[in-house]
C-alpha positions as CSV (number, residue, x, y, z in Angstrom):
1,X,19.1,16.9,-3.1
2,X,19.6,13.2,-2.4
3,X,17.6,11.4,0.3
4,X,18.1,8.1,2.0
5,X,15.4,5.7,3.2
6,X,16.7,6.1,6.8
7,X,16.5,9.9,6.6
8,X,13.0,9.9,5.1
9,X,11.7,7.3,7.5
10,X,12.1,9.8,10.3
11,X,9.5,12.0,8.6
12,X,6.8,9.4,8.4
13,X,3.7,10.9,9.9
14,X,4.9,14.5,9.2
15,X,2.8,17.0,7.3
16,X,4.2,18.4,4.1
17,X,2.7,21.5,2.5
18,X,2.2,21.4,-1.2
19,X,1.8,24.5,-3.3
20,X,-1.0,24.3,-5.9
21,X,-2.9,26.6,-8.2
22,X,-6.0,26.2,-6.0
23,X,-4.1,27.0,-2.8
24,X,-1.8,25.0,-0.5
25,X,-2.8,21.5,0.7
26,X,-1.3,19.4,3.4
27,X,-0.3,15.8,2.9
28,X,1.0,13.3,5.4
29,X,4.0,11.1,4.6
30,X,2.6,7.5,5.1
31,X,5.5,5.3,3.9
32,X,8.9,5.2,2.3
33,X,10.0,2.2,0.2
34,X,13.3,1.4,-1.5
35,X,12.7,0.1,-5.0
36,X,14.9,-2.5,-6.8
37,X,18.1,-1.1,-8.3
38,X,17.8,-3.2,-11.4
39,X,21.4,-2.8,-12.6
40,X,21.8,0.9,-11.6
41,X,25.5,1.8,-11.3
42,X,26.8,2.1,-7.7
43,X,27.2,5.9,-8.1
44,X,23.4,6.3,-8.5
45,X,21.2,6.5,-5.4
46,X,18.7,3.7,-4.6
47,X,15.3,4.5,-6.0
48,X,12.8,5.5,-3.4
49,X,9.0,5.6,-3.4
50,X,7.2,8.0,-1.0
51,X,3.4,7.6,-0.4
52,X,1.4,10.5,1.0
53,X,-2.2,10.9,2.1
54,X,-4.2,14.0,1.7
55,X,-7.7,15.4,1.8
56,X,-10.3,14.0,-0.5
57,X,-11.8,17.5,-1.1
58,X,-8.9,18.6,-3.4
59,X,-7.5,16.2,-5.9
60,X,-4.0,16.9,-7.3
61,X,-3.3,15.8,-10.9
62,X,0.1,14.4,-11.8
63,X,2.5,17.4,-12.0
64,X,5.6,19.0,-10.5
65,X,4.8,20.7,-7.2
66,X,6.7,22.8,-4.7
67,X,6.7,20.8,-1.5
68,X,7.6,22.3,1.9
69,X,8.7,20.6,5.1
70,X,10.1,22.4,8.2
71,X,13.3,20.3,8.2
72,X,13.7,19.3,4.5
73,X,13.0,22.8,3.2
74,X,11.6,23.5,-0.2
75,X,11.7,20.9,-3.0
76,X,10.1,20.4,-6.4
77,X,8.8,16.9,-6.7
78,X,6.7,15.1,-9.3
79,X,3.6,13.9,-7.5
80,X,0.9,11.7,-8.9
81,X,-2.3,10.2,-7.5
82,X,-2.3,6.5,-6.8
83,X,-4.8,3.9,-5.8
84,X,-5.1,3.2,-2.1
85,X,-3.6,-0.1,-0.8
86,X,-6.7,-2.1,0.0
87,X,-4.6,-4.7,1.9
88,X,-3.5,-1.9,4.3
89,X,-7.1,-0.6,4.6
90,X,-6.2,2.7,2.9
91,X,-9.4,2.6,1.0
92,X,-11.2,3.4,4.3
93,X,-8.7,5.8,5.7
94,X,-10.2,9.2,6.6
95,X,-8.5,12.6,6.6
96,X,-9.0,14.8,9.6
97,X,-11.6,16.8,7.7
98,X,-13.7,13.6,7.4
99,X,-13.2,13.0,3.7
100,X,-11.7,9.7,2.4
101,X,-7.9,10.2,1.9
102,X,-6.5,10.5,-1.5
103,X,-3.0,9.0,-1.9
104,X,-0.1,10.3,-3.9
105,X,3.4,9.1,-4.7
106,X,6.7,10.8,-5.3
107,X,9.4,8.7,-6.9
108,X,13.1,9.4,-6.7
109,X,15.7,7.5,-8.7
């Protein structure tokens, strides 16, 4: 499935359920960013980077995960942990359970 930045921007703040071997976790879509095309042919979609925040009590390793969203349905995405953006204060951002948030990215090209 191909997504656009405009479509994904409407889901910022939404909760996504991620299936893992230790049980499902929830992650919030924090931001969507278009990446440079760098010579991609016009028939290829613009690369997109999605940043999610999740609980600090369960760390996901880089892997393919089944990701659920009420409107987007079920998708398999490569997710990997990333450093928080210190300029945006993400290093101090807390999850609703009180733990520091862990951030993940999903990249589409």
